[in-house]
Structures are given as structure tokens and as C-alpha cells.
C-alpha positions as CSV (number, residue, x, y, z in Angstrom):
1,M,-2.1,-16.2,-39.6
2,R,-4.9,-14.8,-41.8
3,Q,-6.7,-13.8,-38.4
4,L,-3.7,-11.9,-37.3
5,L,-3.2,-10.1,-40.4
6,F,-6.9,-9.1,-40.5
7,T,-6.6,-7.7,-36.8
8,L,-3.6,-5.7,-37.5
9,L,-5.2,-4.2,-40.5
10,L,-8.3,-3.1,-38.4
11,L,-5.9,-1.5,-35.9
12,T,-4.1,0.3,-38.6
13,I,-7.3,1.6,-39.9
14,G,-8.4,2.6,-36.7
15,L,-5.5,4.7,-35.5
16,P,-6.0,7.7,-37.8
17,A,-9.6,7.8,-36.9
18,F,-8.6,8.0,-33.3
19,A,-6.1,10.7,-33.9
20,A,-8.2,12.7,-36.3
21,L,-8.9,16.2,-35.7
22,Q,-12.6,16.2,-34.3
23,A,-15.0,19.1,-35.6
24,S,-18.5,19.7,-33.9
25,V,-21.1,22.5,-33.8
26,D,-23.4,23.7,-31.1
27,R,-26.3,23.6,-33.9
28,T,-26.7,22.4,-37.4
29,Q,-29.7,24.7,-38.3
30,L,-29.9,28.3,-37.5
31,I,-31.4,31.5,-38.8
32,E,-29.5,34.2,-40.7
33,G,-27.8,36.7,-38.4
34,Q,-27.3,34.0,-35.6
35,P,-23.7,33.0,-34.8
36,L,-22.5,29.5,-34.2
37,E,-19.7,28.0,-32.6
38,L,-17.2,25.6,-34.0
39,T,-15.2,23.3,-31.6
40,L,-12.0,21.8,-33.0
41,E,-10.4,19.1,-30.6
42,S,-7.0,17.3,-30.9
43,T,-5.1,15.0,-28.5
44,L,-1.9,15.2,-30.7
45,A,-1.4,18.9,-31.0
46,K,1.6,20.7,-29.7
47,R,2.0,23.9,-27.7
48,D,2.4,26.0,-30.6
49,D,0.0,24.2,-33.2
50,A,-2.9,26.2,-34.5
51,P,-5.6,24.8,-37.0
52,D,-5.6,26.6,-40.4
53,L,-8.9,28.5,-40.6
54,T,-8.4,30.2,-43.9
55,P,-10.9,27.7,-45.7
56,L,-13.7,29.0,-43.4
57,E,-13.4,32.7,-44.8
58,Q,-15.4,31.5,-47.9
59,H,-18.9,31.3,-46.5
60,F,-18.3,32.4,-42.8
61,R,-16.9,35.6,-40.8
62,I,-14.7,34.6,-37.9
63,E,-15.6,36.6,-35.0
64,S,-13.4,35.1,-32.4
65,S,-11.2,32.1,-31.5
66,R,-9.9,30.9,-28.4
67,K,-7.8,28.0,-27.1
68,L,-8.2,25.5,-24.2
69,N,-6.1,23.1,-22.7
70,L,-7.9,20.1,-21.0
71,V,-7.5,16.6,-19.6
72,S,-9.9,14.1,-20.9
73,T,-10.5,10.3,-20.3
74,I,-10.6,8.2,-23.4
75,N,-11.0,4.5,-23.2
76,G,-10.0,4.5,-19.7
77,R,-6.8,6.5,-20.2
78,S,-6.3,10.4,-19.3
79,L,-5.0,12.3,-22.3
80,P,-4.3,15.8,-22.7
81,V,-6.7,17.5,-25.2
82,T,-6.2,20.9,-26.9
83,R,-9.7,22.5,-28.0
84,W,-10.3,25.7,-30.2
85,I,-13.6,27.4,-30.1
86,V,-14.4,29.5,-33.1
87,R,-17.3,31.6,-33.3
88,L,-18.6,32.0,-36.7
89,M,-21.3,34.1,-38.6
90,P,-22.6,32.6,-41.8
91,L,-22.3,34.9,-44.8
92,R,-25.2,33.2,-46.8
93,T,-28.4,31.3,-46.5
94,G,-29.1,27.8,-47.6
95,F,-27.1,24.5,-47.0
96,V,-23.5,25.6,-45.9
97,V,-20.6,23.3,-45.7
98,I,-17.9,23.7,-43.1
99,P,-14.9,22.4,-45.1
100,P,-12.3,20.1,-43.7
101,L,-9.8,21.9,-41.7
102,Q,-6.0,21.0,-41.4
103,L,-3.8,20.9,-38.1
104,A,-0.3,19.4,-38.7
105,D,-1.0,15.8,-40.0
106,E,-4.5,15.7,-38.8
107,R,-7.7,16.6,-40.7
108,S,-11.3,17.1,-39.7
109,E,-14.4,15.9,-41.5
110,P,-16.8,18.4,-43.2
111,V,-19.9,19.6,-41.2
112,T,-23.1,20.5,-43.1
113,L,-25.3,23.5,-42.0
114,R,-28.7,24.8,-42.9
115,V,-29.0,28.5,-42.6
116,L,-32.5,29.8,-42.8
117,S,-33.6,33.2,-44.0
118,A,-36.0,35.3,-41.8
119,E,-38.8,34.4,-44.2
120,Q,-38.0,30.7,-44.0
121,A,-37.8,31.1,-40.3
122,R,-41.4,32.5,-39.8
123,D,-42.9,29.7,-42.2
124,I,-40.8,26.9,-40.8
125,S,-43.0,23.8,-40.4
126,P,-42.4,21.5,-37.4
127,S,-40.8,18.7,-39.7
128,D,-38.0,21.4,-40.6
129,I,-36.9,21.8,-36.9
130,A,-33.6,20.0,-36.3
131,P,-34.4,16.8,-34.9
132,I,-31.7,17.2,-31.9
133,F,-30.6,20.4,-30.6
134,I,-29.0,21.7,-27.3
135,D,-29.9,24.7,-25.2
136,S,-27.6,26.2,-22.6
137,E,-28.8,28.7,-19.8
138,L,-27.0,30.6,-17.0
139,D,-28.8,32.2,-14.2
140,T,-26.3,35.1,-14.1
141,R,-23.0,36.0,-16.3
142,T,-21.5,38.3,-13.7
143,P,-21.2,36.3,-10.4
144,Y,-19.2,37.3,-7.4
145,V,-16.0,35.1,-6.7
146,Q,-16.9,32.0,-4.9
147,A,-20.8,32.6,-5.4
148,Q,-22.8,29.8,-6.9
149,V,-23.6,30.0,-10.7
150,L,-26.4,27.8,-12.1
151,L,-25.7,26.2,-15.5
152,T,-28.5,24.3,-17.3
153,L,-28.2,22.2,-20.3
154,R,-31.5,21.0,-22.2
155,I,-30.9,18.6,-25.0
156,Y,-34.0,18.4,-27.2
157,H,-34.8,15.5,-29.5
158,S,-37.8,15.0,-31.6
159,V,-36.3,11.4,-32.6
160,S,-36.1,8.5,-30.4
161,L,-32.6,7.7,-29.2
162,Y,-31.0,4.7,-28.2
163,D,-29.8,4.2,-24.4
164,D,-26.2,4.8,-25.4
165,S,-26.6,8.5,-25.2
166,T,-23.6,10.2,-23.3
167,L,-22.6,13.8,-22.2
168,S,-19.0,14.4,-21.4
169,G,-18.2,15.9,-18.2
170,L,-17.9,19.4,-17.3
171,E,-14.4,20.4,-15.8
172,I,-13.4,24.0,-15.4
173,P,-9.7,24.7,-14.0
174,D,-10.5,27.8,-12.1
175,A,-13.8,26.8,-10.6
176,R,-15.5,24.2,-8.5
177,V,-18.2,22.1,-10.3
178,E,-21.2,20.3,-8.4
179,T,-23.6,18.2,-10.4
180,L,-27.1,18.7,-9.2
181,G,-28.5,15.3,-9.2
182,A,-29.1,12.9,-11.9
183,P,-30.5,14.1,-15.3
184,K,-34.1,14.8,-15.7
185,T,-36.0,13.7,-18.6
186,Y,-39.3,14.9,-19.7
187,E,-41.3,16.0,-22.9
188,Q,-42.2,19.5,-24.2
189,E,-44.0,20.6,-27.3
190,I,-42.3,22.9,-29.7
191,N,-44.2,24.2,-32.7
192,G,-46.6,21.3,-32.3
193,V,-43.9,18.4,-32.2
194,V,-43.4,16.5,-29.1
195,H,-39.8,16.8,-28.2
196,G,-38.0,14.7,-25.4
197,V,-35.9,16.7,-23.2
198,I,-32.6,15.7,-21.2
199,E,-32.1,18.3,-18.5
200,V,-28.6,18.4,-16.6
201,R,-27.9,21.1,-14.1
202,Y,-24.6,22.3,-12.5
203,A,-23.5,24.7,-9.7
204,I,-20.4,26.3,-10.6
205,Y,-18.4,28.3,-8.1
206,P,-15.6,30.6,-9.8
207,Q,-12.4,30.6,-7.4
208,H,-11.0,33.7,-9.0
209,S,-12.2,37.2,-10.2
210,G,-11.9,37.8,-13.8
211,T,-12.9,36.1,-17.0
212,L,-14.0,32.6,-16.6
213,D,-14.8,30.2,-19.5
214,I,-17.2,27.6,-19.4
215,P,-16.3,24.8,-22.1
216,S,-18.9,23.2,-24.3
217,Q,-19.8,19.6,-23.7
218,L,-20.1,16.8,-26.3
219,F,-23.5,14.8,-26.6
220,S,-23.2,11.7,-28.2
221,A,-26.3,9.6,-29.2
222,T,-27.6,7.0,-31.7
223,A,-31.0,7.9,-33.2
224,V,-33.6,5.2,-33.9
225,P,-34.5,5.1,-37.6
226,P,-38.4,5.3,-38.1
227,R,-38.7,1.6,-39.2
228,A,-36.7,0.5,-35.8
229,S,-39.1,2.8,-33.8
230,E,-42.1,1.0,-35.3
231,G,-40.9,-2.4,-34.2
232,Q,-39.3,-3.5,-37.4
233,P,-35.7,-4.4,-37.7
234,G,-33.7,-1.4,-39.0
235,T,-30.7,-0.9,-36.5
236,H,-28.2,-0.9,-39.4
237,N,-29.7,2.3,-40.5
238,A,-29.2,4.0,-37.0
239,R,-27.3,7.5,-37.1
240,F,-24.5,8.3,-34.8
241,I,-25.1,11.9,-33.8
242,Q,-22.5,14.4,-32.1
243,L,-23.5,17.9,-30.8
244,R,-21.9,20.2,-28.6
245,S,-23.3,22.5,-26.1
246,P,-22.8,26.4,-26.6
247,S,-19.6,27.5,-24.6
248,Q,-20.3,30.3,-22.1
249,Q,-18.2,33.1,-20.7
250,L,-18.5,34.7,-17.1
251,T,-17.4,37.9,-15.8
252,V,-16.5,37.2,-12.1
253,K,-16.6,40.1,-9.7
254,P,-14.1,40.5,-6.9
255,I,-15.2,40.9,-3.3
256,P,-16.9,44.4,-2.7
257,D,-14.8,47.0,-1.1
258,T,-17.6,47.6,1.3
259,Y,-17.6,44.2,2.7
260,P,-16.1,44.2,6.3
261,A,-12.2,43.0,6.4
262,G,-11.3,39.8,8.4
263,V,-15.1,38.5,8.1
264,P,-15.7,35.2,6.2
265,W,-16.8,36.1,2.6
266,L,-20.4,34.6,2.2
267,P,-22.2,35.5,-1.1
268,A,-25.7,33.9,-0.9
269,R,-29.2,34.4,-1.8
270,Q,-30.4,33.9,1.8
271,V,-28.7,33.0,5.1
272,R,-30.7,31.9,8.1
273,L,-29.6,31.2,11.6
274,S,-31.4,29.1,14.3
275,Q,-30.7,27.6,17.8
276,N,-32.3,25.1,20.1
277,W,-31.6,24.4,23.6
278,Q,-32.6,21.3,25.9
279,P,-33.8,22.0,28.5
280,D,-35.4,25.5,28.1
281,P,-33.0,28.1,29.3
282,S,-35.7,30.4,30.4
283,T,-36.4,28.0,33.4
284,E,-34.2,28.1,36.6
285,L,-31.3,25.6,36.3
286,T,-29.3,23.7,38.8
287,R,-25.4,24.3,39.2
288,G,-23.6,21.6,37.2
289,E,-26.7,20.6,35.1
290,P,-25.7,20.5,31.6
291,L,-27.6,22.2,28.7
292,T,-27.8,21.0,25.2
293,R,-27.2,23.7,22.7
294,T,-27.7,23.2,18.9
295,L,-26.8,26.1,16.6
296,S,-27.7,25.8,12.8
297,I,-26.7,27.9,9.8
298,Q,-28.4,27.6,6.3
299,A,-27.1,29.3,3.2
300,D,-29.0,29.1,0.0
301,G,-26.1,29.2,-2.7
302,L,-23.4,28.1,-0.7
303,T,-22.0,24.5,0.1
304,A,-21.5,23.4,3.9
305,T,-17.9,23.7,3.7
306,Q,-18.1,27.4,2.9
307,L,-20.1,28.0,6.3
308,P,-18.3,29.7,9.3
309,E,-18.1,28.4,12.9
310,L,-20.8,29.7,15.2
311,N,-19.8,28.9,18.5
312,T,-19.1,32.1,20.7
313,L,-18.1,30.5,24.2
314,T,-14.8,29.6,25.0
315,N,-13.1,27.5,27.9
316,D,-11.3,30.6,28.9
317,Q,-14.6,31.8,30.5
318,D,-14.7,31.0,34.3
319,E,-18.5,31.0,34.7
320,L,-19.7,28.8,31.7
321,R,-17.8,25.7,30.2
322,Q,-18.7,24.4,26.8
323,Y,-17.9,21.0,25.4
324,S,-18.5,20.8,21.7
325,D,-19.2,17.9,19.3
326,Q,-18.0,17.5,15.9
327,P,-19.9,19.7,13.5
328,Q,-22.4,18.1,11.1
329,L,-22.2,19.1,7.4
330,E,-24.9,18.5,4.7
331,N,-25.6,19.7,1.3
332,Q,-29.3,19.6,0.1
333,L,-30.4,20.0,-3.5
334,S,-33.3,22.6,-4.3
335,S,-34.6,24.4,-7.2
336,N,-32.3,27.2,-6.5
337,G,-29.1,24.9,-6.4
338,I,-27.2,23.8,-3.3
339,L,-28.6,24.7,0.2
340,G,-25.5,24.3,2.6
341,L,-26.4,23.3,6.2
342,R,-24.0,23.3,9.2
343,Q,-25.0,22.0,12.7
344,E,-23.0,22.6,15.9
345,S,-24.1,20.8,19.2
346,S,-22.4,21.3,22.5
347,A,-22.9,21.0,26.2
348,V,-23.1,24.1,28.2
349,V,-22.4,23.7,32.0
350,A,-22.5,26.6,34.7
351,R,-19.8,26.1,37.3
352,H,-21.4,28.6,39.9
353,A,-24.9,29.8,40.8
354,G,-26.0,33.3,39.5
355,R,-27.1,34.7,36.2
356,F,-25.0,34.3,33.1
357,T,-25.5,35.8,29.6
358,V,-24.6,33.7,26.4
359,P,-23.5,36.3,23.8
360,A,-25.6,37.0,20.6
361,I,-24.3,35.7,17.2
362,R,-23.9,37.8,14.2
363,V,-23.1,36.7,10.7
364,Q,-22.5,39.1,7.9
365,W,-22.9,38.1,4.4
366,W,-23.5,39.4,1.1
367,N,-27.0,39.1,-0.5
368,T,-26.2,38.2,-4.3
369,T,-29.9,39.1,-5.0
370,T,-30.1,42.6,-3.7
371,D,-26.2,43.3,-4.0
372,Q,-25.8,44.4,-0.4
373,L,-24.4,43.6,2.8
374,E,-26.8,42.0,5.2
375,V,-26.6,40.6,8.9
376,S,-28.3,37.5,10.3
377,E,-28.3,37.5,14.2
378,L,-29.4,35.2,17.1
379,D,-30.2,37.2,20.4
380,A,-28.3,36.8,23.6
381,V,-29.7,34.2,26.0
382,T,-29.7,34.7,29.9
383,L,-29.2,31.6,32.0
384,T,-30.5,31.6,35.7
385,V,-28.6,29.0,37.7
386,R,-29.2,28.1,41.5
387,G,-27.2,26.3,44.0
388,N,-27.5,22.8,45.0
389,S,-29.8,22.9,48.2
390,S,-28.5,19.5,49.3
391,F,-25.3,21.3,50.4
392,N,-26.6,24.7,51.3
393,D,-24.6,26.1,48.2
394,T,-24.6,29.9,47.7
395,S,-23.5,32.0,44.9
396,A,-20.0,31.9,46.0
397,P,-17.6,30.3,43.5
398,Y,-16.8,26.4,44.0
399,P,-13.2,26.8,45.3
400,S,-14.5,28.9,48.4
401,Q,-16.7,26.4,50.0
402,P,-17.4,26.3,53.7
403,A,-14.9,24.4,55.8
404,G,-17.5,21.9,56.9
405,E,-19.0,21.2,53.6
406,L,-18.3,17.7,52.3
407,P,-17.2,17.4,48.6
408,L,-20.1,16.8,46.1
409,L,-18.7,13.4,45.1
410,W,-17.7,11.8,48.3
411,P,-20.0,8.7,47.9
412,W,-18.0,7.7,44.8
413,Q,-14.7,8.5,46.5
414,L,-15.7,6.2,49.4
415,A,-16.8,3.4,46.9
416,T,-13.6,3.8,45.0
417,A,-11.5,3.3,48.3
418,L,-13.4,0.3,49.2
419,L,-13.0,-1.3,45.8
420,L,-9.3,-0.5,46.0
421,A,-9.0,-2.1,49.3
422,A,-10.9,-5.2,48.4
423,L,-8.6,-5.3,45.2
424,G,-5.3,-5.2,47.3
425,W,-6.7,-8.0,49.8
426,A,-7.6,-10.2,46.7
427,L,-4.0,-9.7,45.2
428,L,-2.4,-10.4,48.7
429,Q,-4.3,-13.9,48.9
430,L,-3.6,-14.7,45.4
431,R,0.1,-14.1,45.9
432,T,0.0,-16.4,49.1
433,A,-1.8,-19.1,47.2
434,R,0.7,-19.0,44.4
435,R,3.5,-19.3,46.9
436,A,2.0,-22.2,48.5
437,L,1.6,-23.9,45.0
438,I,5.2,-23.1,44.2
439,A,6.3,-24.7,47.6
440,L,4.5,-27.7,46.7
441,D,5.9,-28.3,43.3
442,E,9.5,-27.3,44.2
443,L,11.6,-30.4,44.7
444,G,12.9,-30.1,48.1
445,E,14.8,-32.2,50.4
446,D,13.1,-35.4,51.3
447,T,11.5,-35.6,54.8
448,V,12.5,-39.3,54.8
449,N,15.9,-40.2,56.0
450,L,17.9,-40.7,52.8
451,E,21.1,-41.5,54.4
452,A,22.7,-39.6,51.6
453,D,26.0,-39.9,53.1
454,Q,26.0,-43.8,52.8
455,A,27.7,-45.1,49.9
456,G,25.5,-46.8,47.4
457,N,22.3,-45.2,48.5
458,P,20.1,-45.3,45.3
459,L,17.5,-42.5,46.7
460,A,20.4,-40.1,46.9
461,D,21.3,-40.9,43.3
462,L,17.6,-40.8,42.4
463,Q,17.2,-37.4,44.0
464,T,20.2,-36.0,42.2
465,A,19.0,-37.4,38.7
466,C,15.6,-36.2,39.2
467,R,16.7,-32.6,40.2
468,H,18.9,-32.4,37.1
469,N,16.2,-34.1,34.8
470,Q,18.4,-36.9,33.8
471,P,16.0,-39.8,32.8
472,A,18.6,-42.5,32.0
473,E,20.3,-41.9,35.4
474,A,17.0,-41.7,37.2
475,R,15.9,-45.1,35.6
476,K,19.2,-46.9,36.8
477,A,18.7,-45.3,40.4
478,L,15.0,-46.3,40.5
479,E,15.8,-50.1,39.7
480,H,18.6,-50.1,42.4
481,W,16.1,-48.6,44.8
482,A,13.4,-51.1,43.9
483,K,15.9,-54.0,44.5
484,Q,16.4,-52.7,48.1
485,Q,12.7,-53.0,48.8
486,E,13.0,-56.7,48.2
487,S,10.5,-56.1,45.1
488,D,10.7,-55.0,41.6
489,L,9.2,-52.0,39.8
490,I,6.3,-53.8,38.3
491,A,5.2,-54.9,41.8
492,L,5.7,-51.6,43.3
493,S,3.8,-49.7,40.3
494,H,0.8,-52.3,40.8
495,A,0.7,-51.6,44.5
496,H,1.2,-47.6,44.0
497,P,-0.8,-45.9,41.0
498,I,1.2,-42.7,41.5
499,L,4.5,-44.5,40.8
500,A,3.0,-46.3,37.7
501,D,2.3,-42.9,36.2
502,A,5.7,-41.4,36.9
503,L,7.2,-44.6,35.5
504,D,5.3,-44.6,32.2
505,D,6.3,-41.1,31.9
506,L,10.0,-41.8,32.2
507,N,9.8,-44.9,29.9
508,G,7.9,-42.8,27.2
509,C,10.8,-40.4,27.2
510,L,13.5,-43.0,27.3
511,F,12.0,-44.9,24.5
512,G,11.0,-42.2,22.2
513,Q,7.2,-42.4,22.8
514,T,6.9,-38.8,23.8
515,E,8.3,-35.6,22.4
516,H,8.3,-33.3,25.4
517,A,11.4,-32.9,27.8
518,W,11.3,-35.1,30.8
519,R,11.0,-33.6,34.1
520,G,12.1,-35.4,37.4
521,K,9.8,-33.6,39.8
522,P,6.7,-36.1,39.4
523,L,8.9,-39.2,39.8
524,W,10.8,-38.0,42.7
525,R,7.5,-37.0,44.4
526,A,6.0,-40.4,43.6
527,V,9.0,-42.1,45.2
528,R,8.7,-40.1,48.2
529,K,5.1,-41.0,48.7
530,V,6.0,-44.7,48.2
531,T,8.8,-44.6,50.7
532,Q,6.6,-42.8,53.3
533,A,3.9,-45.4,52.8
534,R,6.0,-48.3,53.2
535,Q,7.5,-46.6,56.4
536,R,4.2,-46.4,57.8
537,E,3.4,-50.1,56.9
538,A,6.7,-51.1,58.6
539,E,5.8,-49.2,61.8
540,A,2.5,-50.6,61.7
541,L,3.9,-54.2,61.6
542,G,6.3,-53.5,64.4
543,E,3.5,-52.7,66.7
544,N,1.4,-55.6,65.7
545,A,4.1,-58.0,65.4
546,I,2.1,-59.7,62.5
547,E,3.5,-59.9,59.0
548,P,1.3,-59.8,56.0
549,L,1.1,-63.0,54.2
550,Y,1.9,-61.6,50.9
551,P,3.7,-58.1,51.3
552,D,4.2,-57.2,47.7
553,V,1.5,-58.7,45.5
């Protein structure tokens, strides 16, 4: 009970901290005249809620404030997050405290800043530099729509950090964001102090023209205390640090009016086209011989999905036919961001002899470096195709062959006809064999004279019982038949093994030794063979007039 109460107390204490208004800044040390950004974040704010910024006016001038609605993942749950970004200008130097701010029932913690004067900044010693700070860099602030923007975040730290450092993900509603590989770590000396650097790079593709806000990212880490860094225990003095990167704003330009209408919009730093033929198209080719054509387009600053299709041949052309494979798309990471690559492979076949021209390929794109329209082009290719000398082919179209010319594929047609004939003969033989097996297996009329019209003939009763698969009736008729043979079933089964097997199957069915349904054909076939054998023995005795000493042993 005591443990349960303690757990409930911890949960009660933890709830306000989870729901508190979070306050963070992009830097904790700055020089007078430099602005800073204060970020307030809440998961419980309503649509019309706004924090009370009045307490800031004592030590800061509020230059701007904007609101962002985001979705964040906290403890595995997706929660709506409301974020206010306030740009502040300190009004005095020294240590300045951002007081607690109120939002409905939420309250933030105070944040302490150090504002240096110009003289202090000139005389600052390496030990006075903030132990952890974040720098944010954009390669351009006025990109074109759907053009690449490179964002680089560098986290500098002059103190050692534990391995629990994290950086919140970058999500922008009106832009595509691609992370350019894993974070890089290296060292850099600043004012004589070696700083560790964590560098993260993003490629941002604005999807609409106008103003685009790039929100700040929260960096969380635990700083190793000096004693712990020297190998002595001191983790209880470790400091948990949270810093926000500076937020940025882009002015996204629309597609220029001078760009051709109906042409795919390709804003890039460089676009390159190439093609490869196998075999060489400059050599004389044979009609029907396929050529493999590989077209490639590379764009520096675009993803592979933004690149257009290059194939210029259509199956409507009568002279050349093209059979295309699926295009291969690949994004390669470089120092300039993303290098998009699209490859298209196809087989080109000339149906007739002659000279044919594969049209040139022109791709228009916008150079974001020179800010002008450019064209990348592949020259046209001429193919020389000769006829097949084995058939005295000319440059005439394929449908107008001479009357005496054999079709090109007649050996295959002859082989196919022979295979079909052999298959038909095999099927006919199989059908004949199957009919013969069925005839052998059928319970037909006995070739031995059964004298079925005579009263009390047991063979007629046995045949009827076997035909209708009636084991009890068959057993009764079988015993009557055995008595007529001046013997019994045991002696007959010893003399004729086929009858013994059929009798065992009948007894097993009658006395529950088998589970399958009894079939009368094997018994009737065995009785027929026994009857025929005894008739042959009787005929042999009649000719020799000598009876065996023991006829049924």
C-alpha cells in the first residue's frame, strides 16, 4: 500500500512538469545590440490562447512574435504543439533574467542570459565563451519554388557531453525536408579553445511561393562535470542543457514568367545529359537486330523524382520500335546537397532496311546560380540498317516480301508443328491405354457359363452381390459356391492365392478390421479365375481319364 501511494505521488508531481510551458532561447550569451529568440511551447494551448509577454518589457524590446502549430512525438505519442517564437532585443548589459511567463494555467521557468558590452566582447577570454551554442546557416534566403535550400546546423560545445544528446526533427508543413546523411562530428578551435562540433545538414524544397518559416530545433544534452571527465565519480553533478537553434525565414520566389509554358519546372545548379548505345550506332546494323539505348539525366539540387522522362521514340513510328524498361531512380549525397539521377534503358529495333534518325533530346531548366534559362541537349543519332542477306532482303517494307520468299521463322514453325503432332499422338495412345485399363477393371459378364437362369445358382447371386458391393450377401453366396465345388473356402484359398487375398479383404470388411468401403470387383475377378482354372483342370482330366489322388489338398 505504501509503495502504491508513493507511485501515485510521483505521477502527481510529474504531471505539472509535463504540462508546463516550456521556454528556451537560441543563445544564453550575446553582445549588446544582438537580438535573440525566445521560444515558448505548449501541448495544452487552445486556439485563441496567447502567452502574457508583458513581463518581458522591463528588460527587453519585443521586435516580433509569431505562432506555429505543429505535431510532435512525446513518449511515443503524437501530440499537437503550439509554439510562439518571440524576437527580443536586450535593453541593458550584464546578467538579464527572462522572467516566468503565464499561459492560462501554465507557467514557464526563468531563463538567465548574459549580455556583454562591446568592450567586454573585445576583451572576452576563451573561458567566457558559452560552453554550448548553436549556429544556423542557409545557402540562400530567396530560393525558387521547388528549388533546393541547404540548412546547416552546427552545435559547438567546449565541455564534454554524454551520449544522450538529441536534436528534435525538422518538420515544415509547406516543404519537403531531406536529411543529408548522419550527423558529422569534428573539432574546431575558437579563440584558443577547442570545441567539439556536431553538424547536421538538411535539404529543404519549398512547395509554394511566399514566406516560409523554418522553425527552430531543440537540442538536449547532459554536460559531463569536470571531475567526471577526469575519471572521478561525479555524475550526480551533471547538468542537463537545452538550447534552441535560431529560426529562419525564407522568401520563396515563384516560377519566372520567362520560363517556357508546358515545360517541367527544373530549378537546379547543373543538369547533365548522356546516352550510351550497345552496339555502336555508327556501325552498319542488320534488320531486326536490337540496340540497347541508355539515357541518363543528372541534376545538382533536385531529387530523382523531380526529373522528367527522356524517351523520344513512340511505338506509333513504323520504322523504329522501342521497348522500354522501368526507369532507375537514385539520390546521391554530395557537398552541394542532393544529386538526382534518372536512367532509362530501352531496346530499339529497326523493322526495315534503310537510314533512320533518332531525334535529338532537349531539356530546358532554370540555372539557380546564374538565374537564367538554360538548355541541355543530346544530338540526334543516325542508324544505318541493312537487310538480311540470307533472304535477299531489300529496303522494301516487311509486308511486301516476294512471293517466293520463305518466312524468316519457318524452322521454328516446322518444329512447333512436329511437336504438336507428337503431342497429339501421345495423347491418343494414352487415351487408348486408359480405355484398356478401364475395360480390364470393369465388372463385366462372366465368360464362364454361369447358368444364371437356373434356380439356386450361387455364382449368379455372387455376381449380383459383387456388382452392388454387398459384403454380407457376397459371403453367403461364396460359401454356397464353395460347397458346390465339393470343397470349402479354406481349401480353395490355399489352392488359389488370388482368392485368399479377396477373401481376407471381405472378412476384414465384415468383421470391422478395415475402415474403407468394400468393393466387389476383386472378389468376383478372383472367383472367375478360380472357376476358369477348375474348368481347365476338368477338361484335362477328361482327356487323360486319370483323376488326381488328392484333388483339393
